[in-house]
N, C-alpha and C positions, 0 to 999 in steps of 0.2 A: 328850219331854225333852232327853235326849244328841243330838235329829237338831239340834235350834236350837242347838248349843254351834257356835262359831266354828273351821274347820280350824285345827288347831296351825301351820300356814305361814302363814294369814293374821293369826293373833294376834303371831305373830314380827314380818314384814313391818310389823305396825301400831308395834308396840316399836320395830323400828327406824326407823320415821318419825319417830316422836317425838323419837328421840335427835337426829337428825339436823333438826329443827325447833327444837331446845333449844338445840343448836351456832350454828345460823345464827342464831338470834336473839343468842347470847350473842356473838356476833363482830360480828354490827350496833352490839350497844352498846356493845360494845369500841373499834369503829370510829369512833363517835359519838364518846366521852369522847377519843382521839387528838384527832380534831380541834376538840373544843373546849379544848384543852389548848394545841394549836400557835396558837390563834390570840389566845387569854384575853394579857388586859399581862403581861406577865413581874413575879414577884414575889408572884401572887395563887394561881394552881393551876400546880402542878408536877409534871411526870413523877418527880419523886423526894421528891414526899410520901408521907406512912403509908397515906393513904386510896387513895392509887391504888398501892401497893406491898403493899399488905396487905386493906385492906378491898375494893376494887373486884375481884380474883380471887376470895377467899371467894364474895361474892353471886352471881357468875357462874357459880362452880361450882355450886354451889345453885341457883340457877334449872335450869340443864342436868339436875342428880340430878330433883329433882322434877316436871320436865316428862319424864324420861326414865324414870323408874320412879313412874306413873301408881298404881300398886296395891301398892308398895312389895313387890316380887317379887323383884328384883335383887340379885346378891350379893355381899358387901363388893368382891369386884374390880373391878367395875364402878364403886363409889363411890372406889376408888385409880387408877384408869383414864381417868376424866374429867378430873382438873385435868393429869396429862400429856399428853392429848393437847389438850387447850386447848391447855398453852403451845405446843405442838408447830407448830399449826397457825398462833396470831400469830407466833411466831419466823418462820415461814417467809415469812407473809404482810410483816412486817415488813421481813425482811430483800432479799425480791425484788419486790418493792411499792412497799414505804415506805421501800427504803436506808436501813434504820436502820444503825448500827455496831454491828458483831460486839460489838464488850466491850459495848455497852448491852444487848445483848439476854442476853448472856451473866451480865450481872449480873439481871438483871429475872429469871430462869428460875426459880434456886431457890426465891426469894421468893414469885413470884407458885404456884408446885406446893405448894410447902407452905401457904402461906394458902388457897389453893384445896382442899386436904385438908381444912382445917379447916372450911371454910365449908361441902364436901359430908360432913361424917359429922356437924357438926353439926346439919345439916338431919335426918339421918338419926336420930338421937337423937332429935329434938323431935318431929319423926313417929310414933317408938315410942311413945314417951310421951304423944302427943296424938293415938290413935287415936279418931277417929269424929268429931273436930271439926277445924273447918275453919284449914287452917295457912298460905296465904302470904296475902297482898296483893298486889296487883300494885305499888302504892304503897314496897313493899319496893325498888325497882329504883332509886329516888331517893337512897335512901341516902348512896350513894357522892357522890353528888353534893352534899347536903347538909352531911357528914362534911367534905368539901373545900374547900366556903365557911367553916365553922367554923375548919378547919385554920389557911386562910388569917387568919385575924384572932390567930393567936398566932406572936408571933417566933419565928423561926426563930435557934436558940443558934449560937453565933460559938464553935468548937470550935478551940483551935490544937493541931495535930498537929504531933508529930516525929518521922519515921521515920531513924531511924540501920543502918546496916550496918558493921562494918570488916575489913580483909581484912589479914591477915601477908606482907608483901614480901620477898625475899629483896635487898634492895637499899638502898644510904645514900638518905636525905632530899633530897641533891642530885641524885641519880641519876632518884629517881623524878618529881622536882618537874616536870619539861618534859613529862610525860606527863598529869599533872594539871591542867597549864594548857592543852593543846591533844593533839588525836590525829589526826591526819591520814590519808584514807586506809583507814579499819577496812575490813577483808577481811569477808565474808560468815562465815567461818569462824572471823572470832576471837570473842573474850568465851567465855560457859559455854550450854549449854543451859537452856534456863528454860520453864517450859509458858506465860509471856505472851507467849515470840517465838515457839516452834516450835510450839505447839500451837494456840494461840487466833489467832496471827498477827500481834503489834502488831511494828510494823517495827522492825529492829536500829539501834542507832546506828552512822553510817556515817562520820561525820569530826566535829571539833570545832574550830572554826578561831577563831583570837584578833585583833584590831585594835587595836593597841596595848600598852602595858604600865602595870601598876599599876593602882592604884584608878584607875576611870572607865575602863579599857578594856573591849571589849565583846566577849564571844563569843559566837560562832554554835552552835550546836548544828543536826547534820544527822541525820534519821532516814529509812531507807528513802531511795525516790526523790521523797518529794514533801512532809513533815514539816519545817520549820527553825524556832527559836525562839531568842531572844538572853538570854544572860545577861550583866548589867551587871555588872561586878566591883566591891565595894565593900570587900572586906579583900584584902591583897596581901602578906604576908609570906613569901619564896623559902625554900622548905625546909620549913617551918613548915604557914602555911593560906593560903588562896585562898577566900576568900567571895564573893556575888554573888546579886543580884536577878533573877528571872526576869521576864520580858519579852516577851509574847507579841504580838506586830505584825502576826500575820494567824490566818488560822481553820485553817491548815491540820491541825493539831494534832487541833481539835474535829471536823472535817471526816471523820478518822479512826474516831477513838473514837467520839463522841457530838457529833451537832449539837445537842442541847438542852443540855448540860453545856457550858459552856465553862470553860479551866482557868484563867483571869479573869474568872468572872464572880458572880451572882447565888447557886450553890448552891458552888461550889468556887475556891478562888482558891490556885495552887500559888505560893507566896511568895519565898522564898529558899535557899539550899544554901552548903554549904561543903563545903572536903578539912580535914580537919587531921592532919597527919605528925606523927608519934611515935617516934624511935627507940629500939627496945628492948634491941638488941645493936648489934656496931660495921656487921654484913653485915643486920639485920634489922628493918623499919622497920614498924609500925603505923598503916594507913591507913585512915581513916574518912571516909564520905559521912554528910552531914546533908544532909534535906531539909524543908522546914518547909511546911506549907500549911493552911488556913482551911478546916474543912466546916460549910458553913450550911446545913443543913437539917433534918427534923422526923428525918428517919432517919440520925442519923451516925454512931451505931453502926454499923449494917450497912454503910453507905457506909467508915469505918473501915478494915472488915474486909477489905473489896476492895481498900482504896488500902495493904495492911501487903502484900497479896497482890501486887498488879499493880506498883504502886512496888516494893515489894518486890526483885521479881523485875530489874527495868529496872535496879536500884541494883547489883544483886550481877551483871550482865550488863557494867556498863561498870567497877567494879572489879575487876575477871578482867581486862578488857582492859588494863585500870593496871598490873597484876601481872604480867602475861605481856610485856606490852613494856618493864616495867622490869626484870626479872628478865634478858632477853635482852639491855639495853643492858649491867647490870652483867657478865654471864655475858662480855661481849665485851670489855670494859675489863682481865677480869681474866687473859685470855689471853697 
């Protein structure tokens, strides 16, 4: 009987082949879903849907683990390993073949890994509970698509979000005002170090110009070499408040961050912003930059966490530029 047993190397090779086949099948399904979502009518199914962010990776990782561990002999490490590898492959393929934006992939990866772990370990637990019984039916692969159709029938909430950052500046409101209105020729080393700009790679502000003065004037913000958008002035109180409405007249920001999510689209609307200046001592002013946006997905809580982080970093950098330029002007006048 011992002579009939397969050599250990053959068994290992078979398991490796099963794992490769499982990953291949999962990736084929993921790519098919990508094509489907890219072609459907906007508003029906979306890359910001709960089923795409959580249910799909859970099912794909469960499928890989089911095929790759047919006799339930794999260690726990295999189940921890599968979601991470799947996301790395998906990110690599998306970045270099599909040309997806880096911010999109960074936002997608943590929730896909977490959901993948949930699917993998739920499968492992369920298989151990149901030893000797049939566990998986191929029909489970359509569960994410069915869930997507159901989710599309549920209206997405419209959450109005206010992001606020403040900084103290050693200058008077009069000295600060020109730098909240416009900042030309911002150097690459101005501002502060941030994860968003220096690690993730979102372009830094390179300048802000204004055409006109008072309500009705138009500011144009420039980031990096290619991104630009407008801010239509809605409030103008020199030394006190400057308010505007964001206007995205081109796709330069969307092309860099995520081609599927417009800053003025069905999932997100970056709406208004304003500076408020409050003098707190003869030579010190508190400068607050408010940004308001509307999140319109079933994953608003997750989206808001990233908004607080990414947009918060950007606002902190802008405030630092205003602070440094204003304090330099104040020091020059004091000489």
